[in-house]
Structures are given as C-alpha cells and as structure tokens.
MARDREN-86477 format. One record per atom (N, C-alpha, C): residue in three letters; x, y, z. Coordinates in steps of 0.1 Angstrom, whole numbers, plus 2048, in hexadecimal, padded with zeros to 3 digits. Layout:
REM residues N
ALAXYZ
...
REM end
This chain:
REM residues 448
MET8097F4800
MET800800800
MET80980C800
ASP8078167F7
ASP80F8227F6
ASP80C82B802
VAL81782E809
VAL816837815
VAL810844811
ALA81484A806
ALA80F857802
ALA800857800
ASN7FB84C7F9
ASN7ED84B7F7
ASN7E584A804
VAL7EB84380E
VAL7E584181B
VAL7E484F822
VAL7EE856822
VAL7EE863828
VAL7E486C822
ILE7E486D814
ILE7DB87580D
ILE7CD870810
GLY7CB863811
GLY7BE85E814
GLY7B9862821
PHE7C186282B
PHE7BD867839
PHE7BA876838
ILE7C187E830
ILE7BE88C82F
ILE7B088E828
MET7AD88681E
MET7A1886817
MET795882821
VAL798878829
VAL78D873833
VAL78B87E83D
LEU795885842
LEU79389084C
LEU78B89B846
SER78F89E839
SER7878A9833
SER7798A5830
PHE77789882E
PHE76989382C
PHE761895838
PHE767891844
PHE75F894850
PHE75D8A2853
GLY7678AA84F
GLY7658B9850
GLY7598BE848
LEU7578B883C
LEU74B8BB834
LEU73E8B783B
VAL73F8AB841
VAL7338A6848
VAL7308B0854
TRP73A8B485B
TRP7388BE866
TRP7328CB860
TYR7378CF855
TYR7338DC84F
TYR7248DB84B
CYS7208CF846
CYS7128CD842
CYS7098CD84E
ILE70D8C6858
ILE7058C5865
ILE7038D386B
LYS70D8DB86A
LYS70C8E9870
LYS7028F2868
GLY6FF8ED85C
GLY6F58F4854
GLY6FA90084C
TYR708900849
TYR70E90A841
TYR70A908833
ASN70D91282B
ASN70991381D
ASN70F907815
LEU7078FE810
LEU70C8F2809
LEU7138F57FC
MET70E8FF7F5
MET7149027E8
MET7229067EA
VAL72590F7F3
VAL7339137F6
VAL73B9087FB
GLY735900804
GLY73D8F580A
GLY7418EB800
PHE7398E77F7
PHE73C8DD7ED
PHE7468E37E2
PHE7458F07E0
PHE74F8F67D7
PHE75D8F67DD
VAL75E8F97EA
VAL76A8F97F1
VAL7708EB7F2
MET7688E17F4
MET76C8D37F4
MET7718CE7E7
SER76B8D37DC
SER76F8D07CE
SER77D8D57CC
VAL7808E17D0
VAL78D8E77CF
VAL7978DF7D7
LEU7938DC7E4
LEU79D8D57ED
LEU7A08C77E8
TRP7968BF7E4
TRP7998B27DF
TRP7A08B17D2
THR79D8BB7C9
THR7A48BB7BD
THR7B38BF7BF
SER7B58C87C8
SER7C38CC7CB
SER7CB8C17D1
ILE7C58BA7DB
ILE7CB8AF7E2
ILE7CE8A37D8
ALA7C48A17CF
ALA7C68967C6
ALA7D18997BC
LEU7D28A67B8
LEU7DD8AA7AE
LEU7EB8A87B5
ILE7EB8AC7C2
ILE7F88AB7C9
ILE7FB89C7CB
GLY7F18947CE
GLY7F38857D0
GLY7F887F7C3
ASN7F28837B8
ASN7F687D7AB
ASN8048817A7
SER80988C7AB
SER8178907A8
SER8218887B0
ILE81C8837BC
ILE82587B7C4
ILE82486C7C0
SER8178677BF
SER8158597BB
SER80A8597B1
PRO80C8587A4
PRO80285979A
PRO7F784F79C
THR7EA853799
THR7DF84B79A
THR7D884978C
SER7D183E78A
SER7CB83B77D
SER7C1845779
VAL7BA84B782
VAL7AF85477E
VAL7B5861778
MET7C186477B
MET7C8870775
MET7D186D76A
GLU7D2860766
GLU7DC85C75C
GLU7D986374E
GLY7E386A749
GLY7E287173C
GLY7DC87E73D
LYS7D9883749
LYS7D289074A
LYS7DB89B750
SER7DA8A674A
SER7E28B2750
SER7DA8B875B
VAL7E08C2762
VAL7D98C976C
VAL7CD8D0766
ILE7CF8D675A
ILE7C48DD754
ILE7B88D4751
ASP7BC8C874D
ASP7B18BE74A
ASP7A98BB756
VAL7B08B9761
VAL7A98B676E
VAL7A08C1772
LEU7A68CE772
LEU79E8D9776
LEU7928DB76D
THR7948D9760
THR7898DA757
THR77E8D075A
ASN7828C375D
ASN7788B9760
ASN7708BC76C
VAL7768C2776
VAL7708C4783
VAL7678D1782
PHE76D8DC77D
PHE7668E977E
PHE75E8ED772
GLN7608E6767
GLN7598EA75A
GLN7508DE756
THR7578D3753
THR74F8C874D
THR7458C3757
GLY7488C2764
GLY73F8BD76E
GLY7318C576E
PRO7328D2770
PRO7258DA770
PRO71E8DA763
GLU7268DA758
GLU7208DA74A
GLU7188CD748
ASN71E8C274B
ASN7178B5749
ASN70B8B4752
TYR70D8B875E
TYR7028B7768
TYR6F78C0763
GLY6FA8CC75E
GLY6EF8D5759
GLY6E78CF74E
LYS6EF8C9744
LYS6E88C2739
LYS6DF8B773E
ALA6E48B0748
ALA6DD8A474C
ALA6D08A7754
ILE6D08B175D
ILE6C58B2766
ILE6BF8C0768
LEU6C78CA766
LEU6C28D876A
LEU6B68DC763
VAL6B58D9756
VAL6A98DC74E
VAL69D8D5753
ASN69F8C8757
ASN6948C075C
ASN68F8C7769
ILE6988CC771
ILE6948D277E
ILE68C8DF77B
PHE6918E7772
PHE6898F376F
PHE67B8F076A
PHE67A8E7761
PHE66C8E475C
PHE6648DD767
GLY66A8D5770
GLY6638CF77B
GLY65E8DA784
ALA6668E4787
ALA6628EF790
ALA6578F7789
PHE6588F977C
PHE64D900775
PHE6408F9776
PHE6408EC775
PHE6348E4776
PHE62E8E5784
GLY6378E578E
GLY6338E679C
GLY62C8F479E
ARG6318FE798
ARG62A90B799
ARG61C90B792
VAL61B904787
VAL60E903780
VAL6048FC78A
LEU6088F2790
LEU5FF8EB799
LEU5FA8F37A4
ILE6038FC7A9
ILE5FF9057B4
ILE5F69107AF
ASP5FA9177A4
ASP5F292279F
ASP5E591E79A
THR5E3912794
THR5D690E790
THR5CD90979B
GLY5D39077A7
GLY5CB9037B2
GLY5C88F47B3
ILE5CF8ED7AA
ILE5CD8DE7AA
ILE5D18D77B7
ALA5DD8DB7BB
ALA5E38D57C7
ALA5DA8D87D3
ALA5D68E57D4
ALA5CD8E97E0
ALA5C08E27DF
THR5BA8E17D3
THR5AD8DA7D2
THR5AE8CC7D7
LEU5B88C47D2
LEU5BA8B67D7
LEU5BA8B57E6
ILE5C18BF7EC
ILE5C38BE7FB
ILE5B58C1801
ARG5AE8CB7FC
ARG5A18CE802
ARG5978C2800
LYS5978BB7F5
LYS58F8B07F3
LYS5928A47FD
VAL59F8A37FF
VAL5A3899809
VAL59E89C817
VAL59E8A981B
VAL5998AD828
VAL58A8AA829
GLU5838AD81E
GLU5758AA81E
GLU57289B81F
LEU57B893819
LEU57988581A
LEU57C87F828
GLY58688582E
GLY58A88083B
GLY581885846
GLY57A890844
GLY57089584E
GLY57789985B
ASP571895866
ASP57689A873
ASP57E88F87A
LYS584885872
LYS58C87B877
LYS59B87E874
PRO5A288387F
PRO5AF88887D
PRO5B987E877
ARG5B987287C
ARG5C2868877
ARG5C0865868
ILE5B3863864
ILE5B0861856
ILE5B486C84D
THR5B0878852
THR5B388484A
THR5C2886848
MET5CA884853
MET5D8885853
MET5DE87B848
SER5D986F849
SER5DE865840
SER5DB868831
LEU5CF86D82F
LEU5CB871821
LEU5D387D81C
LEU5D5886825
LEU5DE892821
LEU5EC88E81E
CYS5F1884825
CYS5FF880823
CYS600878815
ILE5F6870812
ILE5F5869806
ILE5F58727FA
VAL5EC87C7FB
VAL5EB8867F0
VAL5F888E7EE
THR5FE8927FA
THR60B89A7F9
THR6168917F3
ALA6168847F6
ALA62187C7F0
ALA61F87B7E1
VAL61287A7DD
VAL6108797CE
VAL6148867C7
ILE6108917CE
ILE61389E7C8
ILE6228A07C6
PHE62A89B7D0
PHE63989D7CF
PHE6408927C7
THR63988A7C0
THR63F8827B6
THR64388A7A9
SER63D8967A9
SER63F89F79D
SER6448AD7A1
MET6408B27AD
MET6448BF7B1
MET6528BF7B8
THR6598CA7B8
THR6658CB7BF
THR6688D97C3
GLY6718DB7CD
GLY6758E97D0
GLY66E8EE7DD
ILE6748F77E4
ILE66F8FC7F0
ILE6629047EE
GLY66190B7E3
GLY6559137E0
GLY64890B7E0
PRO6489007D8
PRO63C8F77D8
PRO63A8F17E6
VAL6448ED7ED
VAL6428E77FA
VAL63B8F0803
ILE6408FD804
ILE63A90780D
ILE62B909808
SER62990A7FB
SER61C90D7F6
SER6129027FB
ILE6168F57FB
ILE60E8EA7FF
ILE60D8EA80F
ALA6188ED815
ALA6198EC824
ALA60F8F682B
VAL60E902825
VAL60590C82B
VAL5F690882A
ILE5F38FE822
ILE5E68F9821
ILE5E48ED82A
VAL5EE8E4829
VAL5ED8D7830
VAL5EF8D983F
LEU5F98E0843
LEU5FD8E0852
LEU5F28E785A
PRO5EC8F2856
PRO5E18F885E
PRO5D58EE85F
ILE5D28E6855
ILE5C78DD856
ILE5CA8D2860
MET5D68CD860
MET5DA8C386A
MET5DA8C9878
LEU5DF8D587A
LEU5DF8DB887
LEU5D18DE88C
SER5C88E2883
SER5BA8E5887
SER5B38D888B
LEU5B78CD886
LEU5B18C088A
LEU5B68BB897
GLY5BF8C389D
GLY5C48BF8AA
GLY5D18B68AA
ILE5D68B489E
ILE5E28AC89D
ILE5EE8B48A2
PRO5F68AE8AC
PRO6018B68B2
PRO60A8BB8A7
SER6108C78A9
SER6188CD89E
SER6248C589A
PRO62B8BF8A4
PRO6378B789F
PRO6338AB896
ILE6278A5899
ILE62289A891
ILE61E89F883
ALA6178AA884
ALA6128B0877
ALA61E8B386E
LEU6288BA873
LEU6348BD86B
LEU63B8B1866
PHE63D8A786F
PHE64489B86C
PHE63C893861
SER62F891862
SER62888A858
SER62789184B
PHE62789E84B
PHE6278A583E
PHE6348A4837
MET63F8A683F
MET64D8A5839
MET650896835
GLY64B88D83C
GLY64C87F839
GLY64587B82C
SER63A88182A
SER63287E81E
SER639884811
ILE64088F813
ILE648895808
ILE65388C805
MET65A887810
MET66587E80E
MET661871806
ALA65586C80A
ALA650860803
ALA64E8637F4
GLY64886F7F1
GLY6468727E3
GLY6538747DB
ILE65D8797E2
ILE66A87B7DB
ILE67086E7D6
PHE66D8637DC
PHE6728567D7
PHE66D8537C9
GLY6618597C5
GLY65C8577B8
GLY65E8637AF
ASN66586D7B4
ASN66687A7AD
ASN66F8797A1
ILE66B87D795
ILE67387B789
ILE67F885789
VAL67D89178E
VAL68789B78E
VAL693896798
ASN68F8927A4
ASN69988D7AD
ASN6A08817A8
PHE6998787A1
PHE6A086C79B
PHE6AB871792
THR6A787A789
THR6B187F77F
THR6BD886786
GLN6BA88D791
GLN6C5893798
GLN6CF88979E
TYR6CA87F7A5
TYR6D28757AB
TYR6D986C7A0
GLN6D2869796
GLN6D886178B
GLN6E4867785
ALA6E4874785
ALA6F087B77F
ALA6FD878787
PHE6FB876794
PHE70787279C
PHE70D864797
PHE70485B794
PHE70884E790
PHE70E84E782
ALA709856779
ALA70E85876C
ALA71C85D76D
THR71F866776
THR72C86C778
THR73686277E
ALA73185A787
ALA73A85078E
ALA73D845785
ASN73484177C
ASN737836772
ASN72F838766
GLU73583A75A
GLU72E83D74E
GLU72483274A
SER72682674E
SER71D81B74A
SER71081C752
TYR71082475D
TYR703826764
TYR6FA83075E
ALA6FF837754
ALA6F784274E
ALA6EA83D747
SER6E9830743
SER6DD82B73D
SER6D2828746
TYR6D4828753
TYR6CA82575D
TYR6C083075D
ASP6B382D75B
ASP6A9837759
ASP69D836763
TYR69483F763
TYR68984076C
TYR68083476B
ASN67E82F75E
ASN67582475C
ASN67A817763
THR688815763
THR68E80A76A
THR68C80B779
TYR68E81877E
TYR68D81A78C
TYR67E81A792
PHE67581D789
PHE66782078D
PHE661816797
LYS662809794
LYS65C7FF79D
LYS6618017AB
PHE66E8027AD
PHE6738047BA
PHE66F8117C0
GLY66F81C7B8
GLY66B8297BD
GLY65D8297C3
ILE6548227BC
ILE6468227C1
ILE6458197CE
ILE64C80E7CE
ILE64D8067DA
ILE65380E7E6
ALA65E8157E4
ALA66481D7EE
ALA65B8287F3
MET65382E7EA
MET64A8397ED
MET63F8337F6
ALA6398277F3
ALA62F8217FB
ALA63481D809
VAL63F817809
VAL645812816
VAL64881E81F
SER64E829819
SER651835821
SER64583B827
LEU63A83C81F
LEU62E843823
LEU62783B82E
ILE62782E82D
ILE622825837
ILE629827844
VAL636827844
VAL63E828850
VAL63C835856
VAL63C84084E
VAL63984E854
VAL62C84E85B
LEU621849854
LEU61484985A
LEU613840867
ILE61A835867
ILE61A82D873
ILE62183487F
VAL62C83A87C
VAL633842887
VAL62B84E88B
ALA625855882
ALA61C861885
ALA61185C88E
ASN60A85288A
ASN5FE84D892
ASN6028488A0
LEU60E8418A1
LEU61283C8AE
LEU6178488B7
SER61B8528B1
SER62085E8B8
SER6148678BD
MET6098668B6
MET5FE86E8B9
MET5F786A8C6
ASN5F48748CE
ASN5ED8718DB
ASN5DF86C8D8
LYS5DA8638E0
LYS5CD85D8DE
LYS5C28688DF
LYS5C48718E8
LYS5BA87C8E9
LYS5BF8888E0
ILE5B888B8D6
ILE5BC8968CD
ILE5B38A28D0
SER5BA8AD8D3
SER5B38B98D6
SER5B18C28CA
ARG5A58C28C4
ARG5A28C88B8
ARG59D8D78BB
ALA5A48E08B5
ALA5A08EE8B7
ALA5938F28AF
TRP5938ED8A2
TRP5878F089A
TRP5878E788E
ALA57C8E5887
ALA57C8DC87C
ALA5838E2870
ALA58A8DA869
ALA5928DF85D
ALA5898DD851
THR5828E784E
THR5798E7842
THR57D8F2839
PRO57F8F082C
PRO5838FA823
PRO578905822
ASP57C911820
ASP57391C81E
ASP56E91D810
ALA56291780D
ALA55D917800
ALA55B9247FA
GLY55992E802
GLY55693C7FD
GLY5629437F7
THR56E93F7FB
THR57A9467F7
THR58393D7EE
THR57F9317EB
THR5879287E3
THR57F9227D8
VAL5869207CC
VAL58091A7C1
VAL58790D7BD
ASP5809027BD
ASP5878F57BA
ASP58B8F47AB
ALA5968EE7A9
ALA59A8EB79B
ALA5928DF796
PRO58F8DF789
PRO5868D5783
PRO58C8C7786
ALA5848BD788
ALA5888AF78C
ALA5928AA781
ILE58F8AD774
ILE5978A776A
ILE5A58AC76A
SER5A78B8770
SER5B58BE771
SER5BD8B777B
TRP5B78AF784
TRP5BF8A978F
TRP5C989F78B
ILE5C689977F
ILE5D088F77A
ILE5DD895776
SER5DD8A2775
SER5E98A9770
SER5F58A5779
ILE5F28A3786
ILE5FD8A078F
ILE60589478C
ILE5FF88A786
ILE60687D783
ILE60987C774
LEU60588576C
LEU60788475E
LEU61688375A
PRO61F88A760
PRO62D88975D
PRO63287A75F
VAL62E87476A
VAL63386776D
VAL62C85D763
ILE61F85F760
ILE619856757
ILE61F857749
GLY622864745
GLY629866738
GLY63685F737
VAL63E860741
VAL64C85A740
VAL64B84A741
VAL64384574B
VAL64383774D
VAL63B82F743
VAL62F83473F
VAL62682D736
VAL629830728
PHE62B83D724
PHE62C841716
PHE63A844712
LYS64484271C
LYS652845719
LYS655853714
LEU64D85C718
LEU64F86A714
LEU65B87071A
PRO66287A714
PRO66D88171A
PRO667889726
ILE66E88A731
ILE66989073D
ILE66689E73B
ILE66E8A6734
ILE66A8B4732
ILE65D8B672B
PHE65B8AE720
PHE64E8AE719
PHE6438AA723
GLY6468A072B
GLY63B89C735
GLY6378A873E
PHE6418AF743
PHE63E8BB74C
PHE6368C5744
ILE63A8C8738
ILE6338D3730
ILE6258CE72D
PHE6238C2728
PHE6168BD725
PHE60D8BD731
ALA6128B973D
ALA60A8B9749
ALA6068C774D
ALA6108D074C
ALA60D8DE750
ALA6038E4747
LEU6048E273A
LEU5FA8E7730
LEU5EC8E1733
PHE5EC8D4735
PHE5DF8CD739
PHE5D98D4745
ALA5E18D674F
ALA5DB8DC75B
ALA5D68EA758
LEU5DD8F2750
LEU5D990074D
LEU5CC900745
VAL5CC8F773B
VAL5C08F6732
VAL5B48F273A
THR5B58E7742
THR5A98E2749
THR5A58EB754
CYS5AD8F4759
CYS5AA8FD763
CYS5A690B75E
GLY5A690C750
GLY5A191874A
GLY5AB92474C
LYS5B892174D
LYS5C192C74F
LYS5C7932743
LEU5C592B737
LEU5CA93172B
LEU5C193A724
LYS5BD94472B
LYS5B394E727
LYS5B995C729
GLY5B3966722
GLY5B7973724
GLY5C097971A
GLY5C297270F
GLY5CA977704
GLY5D8971704
PHE5DE9716F8
PHE5EB96B6F7
PHE5F6971700
ALA5F697E700
ALA600985708
ALA5FF982717
SER5F398171C
SER5F097E72A
SER5F497072D
VAL5F2966725
VAL5F6959727
VAL605958727
CYS60B95F71E
CYS61A95E71D
CYS62096472A
ARG61A96F730
ARG61F97473C
ARG61D96A748
MET612964748
MET60F95A752
MET61994E752
LEU61C949746
LEU62593E744
LEU633942748
SER63794E744
SER644953747
SER646955756
LYS63B95A75D
LYS63C95B76C
LYS63D94E773
GLN63594476E
GLN636937774
GLN643930773
PHE649932767
PHE65792C765
PHE66193476E
SER65F94176E
SER669949776
SER667945785
ASP65B94478A
ASP659941798
ASP65E93379B
GLY65C92A792
GLY66291C793
GLY67191C794
ALA67792478B
ALA68692578B
ALA68B92B798
ILE68493579E
ILE68893B7AB
ILE6879307B6
ASP67C9287B5
ASP67B91D7BF
ASP6879147C0
VAL68D9117B5
VAL6989077B5
VAL6A590D7B3
ALA6A691B7B2
ALA6B39217AF
ALA6BE91D7B9
PRO6BB91E7C7
PRO6C691A7D0
PRO6CA90C7CE
MET6C19037CB
MET6C48F57C9
MET6CD8F37BC
ILE6CB8FB7B2
ILE6D38FB7A6
ILE6E18FE7A9
GLY6E39097B0
GLY6F190D7B4
GLY6F89037BC
PHE6F18FC7C5
PHE6F78F27CD
PHE6FA8E67C4
LEU6F18E27BB
LEU6F48D67B2
LEU6FF8D87A9
LEU7018E57A4
LEU70D8E779C
LEU71A8E67A3
ALA71A8EB7B0
ALA7268E97B9
ALA7288DA7BC
LEU71D8D37BD
LEU71D8C57C0
LEU7238BD7B4
ALA7208C27A8
ALA7258BB79C
ALA7358BD79C
MET73A8C87A0
MET7488CA7A1
MET74E8C07AB
PHE7478BF7B7
PHE74C8B57C1
PHE74C8A77BD
ASN7418A37B5
ASN7408967B0
ASN74C8927A7
ASN75089B79E
ASN75C899796
ASN76989979E
ALA76A8A27A8
ALA7758A27B0
ALA7768957B8
ALA76B88F7BC
ALA76B8827C4
ALA7708777BB
THR76F8787AE
THR77486E7A5
THR78386D7A7
TYR78A8797A8
TYR7988797A9
TYR79C8757B8
ALA7938777C1
ALA7968737CF
ALA7948657D2
SER78C85E7C9
SER7888507CC
SER7948467CE
PRO79F8477C7
PRO7AA83E7C9
PRO7AF83E7D7
TYR7AF84A7DE
TYR7B484B7EB
TYR7AA8457F5
PHE79D8477F3
PHE7938417FB
PHE7948327FA
LYS79682E7ED
LYS79781F7EB
LYS7A28197F2
THR7AE8207F3
THR7B981B7FA
THR7B6819808
LEU7AF82280F
LEU7AC82081D
LEU7A081781F
LEU795818817
LEU78981281A
LEU785806811
GLY78D804806
GLY7897FA7FD
GLY7887EC803
GLY7927E980C
GLY7917DC812
GLY7857D981B
ALA77F7E5820
ALA7747E4829
ALA7677E4823
MET7667E6815
MET75A7E780E
MET7547D980C
PRO7467D880F
PRO7407CB80C
PRO7417C77FE
GLN7427BA7FC
GLN7447B47EE
GLN7387AC7EA
THR72D7AB7F2
THR7217A37EF
THR7157AC7F0
ALA70B7A97E9
ALA6FE7B17E9
ALA6F87B17F7
LEU6F87A67FE
LEU6F27A680B
LEU6F97AF815
LEU7077AE815
LEU70E7B681E
LEU70D7C581B
LEU70C7C880E
LEU70B7D780B
LEU6FD7DC80F
CYS6F37D480D
CYS6E57D8812
CYS6E57DA821
ILE6EC7D1828
ILE6EC7D2837
ILE6F37DE83B
VAL6FF7E1834
VAL7067ED838
VAL6FE7FA835
PHE6F77FA82A
PHE6EF806827
PHE6E3807831
ALA6DD7FC834
ALA6D27FC83E
ALA6D780284C
VAL6E27FD850
VAL6E880185D
VAL6EC81085D
LEU6F2814852
LEU6F7822851
LEU6EE82C84B
THR6E1828849
THR6D7832844
THR6D783F84C
PRO6D883F85A
PRO6D884C861
PRO6E385585D
LEU6EE850857
LEU6F9859852
LEU6F5861846
GLY6E985F841
GLY6E3867836
GLY6DD87483C
PHE6DB875849
PHE6D688184F
PHE6E188B850
PHE6DE898851
PHE6E78A3852
PHE6F18A3847
ARG6EC89F83B
ARG6F489F82E
ARG701897830
GLY6FF88B837
GLY70B88383B
GLY71087B830
PRO719871833
PRO72186A829
PRO719860821
MET70C85D825
MET70485481D
MET6FA85B814
ASN6FB869814
ASN6F187180D
ASN6F8876801
LEU6F28737F5
LEU6F88787E8
LEU6F88877E7
VAL6ED88D7EC
VAL6EC89C7EC
VAL6F28A17F9
GLY6FF89E7FB
GLY7068A1807
GLY71489C804
SER71A89480D
SER72788F80B
SER728881806
GLY71C87B801
GLY71C86D7FD
GLY72186A7F0
SER7238747E7
SER7288727DA
SER73686C7DA
ALA73E86F7E5
ALA74B8697E6
ALA74A85B7EA
ILE7418577F2
ILE73E8497F6
ILE73A8417E9
LEU7318487E1
LEU72D8417D4
LEU73983E7CC
ALA7438487CB
ALA74F8467C3
ALA75783A7C8
VAL7588397D5
VAL75F82E7DB
VAL7588217D9
VAL74B8207DB
VAL7448147D9
VAL74580F7CA
VAL7448187C1
VAL7458157B3
VAL7538107AF
ALA75D8167B6
ALA76B8137B2
ALA76F8057B8
THR7688007C2
THR76C7F47C9
THR7667E77C3
ALA75A7E97BC
ALA7537DD7B7
ALA74A7E27AB
ALA7477D87A2
ALA73F7DB797
ALA7307D879A
TRP72A7E17A2
TRP71C7DF7A6
TRP7137E379B
PRO7087DB799
PRO6FE7DF78F
PRO6F77EC793
VAL6F47F578B
VAL6EE80278E
VAL6E07FF793
GLN6D97F578E
GLN6CB7F2792
GLN6CB7EE7A1
PHE6D67E97A6
PHE6D77E67B4
PHE6DC7F17BC
LEU6E67F87B7
LEU6ED8037BF
LEU6E58107C0
TYR6DF8147B5
TYR6D78207B6
TYR6CC8217C1
PRO6C48167C2
PRO6BA8177CC
PRO6C08187DA
LEU6CB8117DD
LEU6D18127EA
LEU6D58217ED
PHE6DB8287E4
PHE6DF8367E7
PHE6D283E7E7
ALA6C883B7DF
ALA6BC8437DF
ALA6B68427ED
ILE6B68367F4
ILE6B1834801
ILE6B883D80B
THR6C583C80B
THR6CD844815
THR6CE853812
THR6C9857807
THR6C8865803
THR6BA86A805
VAL6B08647FF
VAL6A286A7FF
VAL69C86A80D
ALA69D85E814
ALA69685D821
ALA69C86682C
PRO6A986682E
PRO6AF86F838
PRO6AE87E834
GLN6B2881827
GLN6B388F823
GLN6A5896824
HIS69B890820
HIS68E897820
HIS68689682D
LEU68C890837
LEU687891845
LEU69089984D
ASP69B89E847
ASP6A68A484F
ASP6A48B2853
VAL6AA8B685E
VAL6A88C4863
VAL6B18CE85A
THR6BA8C8852
THR6C28D1849
THR6BA8D383C
GLN6AF8CC839
GLN6A78CE82D
GLN6A08DC82F
SER6A18E4824
SER69C8F2825
SER68D8F3829
TRP6858EA824
TRP6778EC827
TRP6738E6835
VAL67C8DD83A
VAL67A8D8848
VAL67D8E4851
ALA6888EA84E
ALA68C8F6857
ALA681901856
TRP67B90384A
TRP67090C84A
TRP665908852
GLY6628FB852
GLY6578F585A
GLY6588F7869
PHE6658F786E
PHE6678FA87C
PHE662908880
GLY666911877
GLY66291F87A
GLY653921878
TYR64C91A86F
TYR63E91C86C
TYR636916877
THR63A90A87C
THR632902886
THR637904894
LYS64290B896
LYS64890C8A3
LYS64C8FF8AA
VAL64F8F58A2
VAL6528E88A7
VAL6618E88AA
PRO6658E48B6
PRO6738E28BA
PRO67A8D78B1
ALA6868D98AC
ALA68C8CF8A4
ALA68E8C28AB
LYS6908C28B8
LYS6928B68C0
LYS6858AD8BF
GLU6798B48C1
GLU66D8AC8C0
GLU66B8A58B2
TYR66E8AD8A8
TYR66D8A889B
TYR67789C898
MET68389E89D
MET68D89489A
MET68B8868A2
LYS6838878AC
LYS68087B8B4
LYS6788718AA
MET6718778A1
MET66986F897
MET67186D88A
SER677877885
SER67D877878
SER68986D876
ILE69286E880
ILE69E86587F
ILE69B856880
PRO69385288A
PRO68F84488A
PRO68783F87E
THR67F848879
THR67784586D
THR680843861
GLY68984C85F
GLY69284B854
GLY69A83E854
TRP69E83A860
TRP6A682E862
TRP69D82185F
ILE691821865
ILE688816862
ILE686814853
ILE68381F84D
ILE68081F83E
ILE68D819837
GLY69981E83B
GLY6A5819835
GLY6A780A836
ILE6A4805842
ILE6A67F6844
ILE69C7EE83C
ILE68F7F383C
ILE6857EB834
ILE6887EC825
LEU68C7F8820
LEU68E7F9811
LEU69B7F280D
CYS6A57F2816
CYS6B27EB812
CYS6AF7DC811
ALA6A67D7819
ALA6A27C9818
ALA69B7C680B
ILE6927D0807
ILE68B7CE7FB
ILE6947CF7EF
VAL69E7D87EF
VAL6A87D87E5
VAL6AF7CB7E3
PHE6B37C57EE
PHE6BA7B87ED
PHE6B17AD7E7
ILE6A47AD7EB
ILE69B7A47E5
ILE6987A67D6
MET6977B37D2
MET6947B67C4
MET6A07B57BB
TYR6AC7B97C0
TYR6B77BB7B7
TYR6C47B37BB
GLY6C47AD7C7
GLY6CF7A67CC
GLY6D579C7C3
ASN6CC7957BB
ASN6D078B7B2
ASN6D87907A5
LEU6D879E7A4
LEU6DF7A3798
LEU6EE7A479B
VAL6F27A47A8
VAL7007A57AC
VAL7087987A9
REM end
C-alpha cells in the first residue's frame, strides 16, 4: 500500500467529516460544496504528482480543472436543470389553477370530522401531488392549506407537521424530477449507468412511496393522543373559494402517466399536463397577450422557487467530478472494508440510513456522492440494484430532515420545537430505510 496515498486518503477523510459537520451546522451548501471541490481537486493533483493514479492518467492540470469546474456543471445542466425548471412551472400551474387546493378541500369534505381519517386522506393526496411538484414555493403553498386544517381538527402541531412532511417525502420517491437529479450522480460515477431511466425505476419508486406513507401514518397515529382537542371544524369556506373542475384533477398525475405508459419525454409531459390544467380550468382566456403574460409569470415564479436548488446542484456537480479524482484515495483506505455481496450491502445501507440525515455521508444531496464513487470503484454493482439503495438513504432522511428548507420553514410556521419533530422523523426514516433495503434485496439482489 502506497504510504503517500494513505496519508492523502486520511486528509480526504478528515475533510469529508469536515463537510458533514458543515452540513449539520446548516451553513450554505452551495458555497460548502464549491470549497470542497477546490480542496479535493487540489489534493488529488498534489497526490497525482507524488504517486500517479489511473483516474488522472494522460490528463493535464487544465484537463482536470476543466472536467471539474466546466464539464461537470455543463453536463449536469443538460441532464436535469431544464427538467427541474419545467417541473417547477407545472407546479406553479397546479397552484394558480386551484387544482391542488381543490383536491385538498374535497379530501377534507370526505374525511368529515374524523381527524385520523382526514389526516390520512390529506397525506395520501399530498404524496400524490408531490410525485410531480417540487421546490419550496409549491410546498409552502400546499402547507398553508393542509396544516391549518390538521391543527383545527385538534391534531397536535408536531404530528401535523411530521405527517405533512412525511407525505411529501413519500411522494418524492415517485417524483420524476428528483429521479433525474439523482440519476445524474450515477451517470457521472459510471458512464454505463446513464441508460437507467425512470421507467425502470418506476416499480420500486411506487412501492417505496406506498411503504413510506404507511410507515409515516402508523407513526403519526401512534404518536397522536387518544383524546383529540378540536378547536373547530375544518370546513372550506365555499363563499370565498371556487373549485377546479373535476376533469382537471387528473393533471397532477398526467406527467407520470405520459412517461410510464406512453413513453413521452418528461418536458413534453409537463407542458401537456400544464396546458391541460389551464384549458380545463378556463385559464386560457382574456386574449393572446394576457395568456402570454400569465404563462411567463408562472414560469418565472417556478424558476424562482427552484433557483437556490439550481445553484446548489451546479456546485454539487463540481463536487461529483472532484470526487472521481478523490476516489482512488478513499478506495485505498476503505476498499477492503466495502461489502462484496448484495445481502451485506443491503444490510450496511439499512443500518447506516440515519447517516443520510443532516446531509450526511449516505445522502447523495450532501456528502454521499463521494461514497457513491467509492462503492462504484470497489465493485461492478448493477445500477438497478445500486440506485434504489442510494435513493432510500437520500430521499427518506433528507425530506424528513431539519436541514431541509421547507421543514425549517414549517418549524417557524407551526412553532414546533425541532426536538419534538425529530423524535418522530429520525426513527421513521430509519424504519423506512430498513424495510426498503430488504425490498431492494428481494427485488434486485439476484442481479448481483
């Protein structure tokens, strides 16, 4: 074992834990990942000058810098950023047409004055809504409808916040935009993984969504006091609201249907679903200029919703490419400790799921992309098996996490102490991770 590589590996590991600490403290992630990209690229270049590595073979310093700081963001942008913008636009259409709010009001009417049933129905609808919607703007727009209803039914505020955020997390397992975002990490780590698409993932995504939602609802109901103190009945004010036509409600699932059933391009799916929603809700009226202004505003508002995430993702793309050059040093230290069988890898992911919280080392949208690079470098894992494992340790912890922007907003809105929320969120994320890792082994373990 090369001593220089070991020393550099230890430096890389220490900086990695520094990044984890940085993420836990809640500092700006875009800046943090850019700094880490610079640090790891610099260390890898120094290491290569001492003991050459295969990943830098035949590459000049300029080639390495170009790959990290130019090619990384460019390729990432072509792969997912346009999808995110159109997904955010579609989310704004669902809000502006009143479709999302209408579905929620209908669910409340169906649940009546039974808090547990109403909470469950609201969570189911929220999960379905967030298979297509994304961004903090749409989350807040739905939250200010759902959370007051739950609170007015006497559901304790920590449980109301937890069940709502948990239902969003469940929906993200089936979200097309999020799939595209995470898949880009795999395409960067191994070019052969680029062919893995949403249709291949869809079956597991729906199963993961259902399992997550069931676990969230079980935990919420067990946490709820037997005696619920209801302040007043949660009934929509029919005098001040207008329901979207029933036919427009299917707009929410049209993008998923288009991609899975008809194999449509995802951007076309978002545009078609948005136009269907606007037409069926009678919003394409008032003249050509007026409609153009409306569409422009909806796209602009959607872009604003996801702008901070875009900046972070571009910095993360730099980090992903830098992690490629760092992977030989991680492999030197950790390669011998990595599981070599499907069962052991599933067990490790199940046990370490909590490390996806606080943007930890099991979270792709955190410091997990380096772990992905190490895992890919140590064995030829099929992407059909590996992607769901990282999706589990990313989606479940991250979207229940106190570092998630809309969860932090929820604390301020509901006045719920973070400690009360975390008593439910962390155990729930871990339970979901254990169950889903077992399902991955059953579904895909034979591919290894």
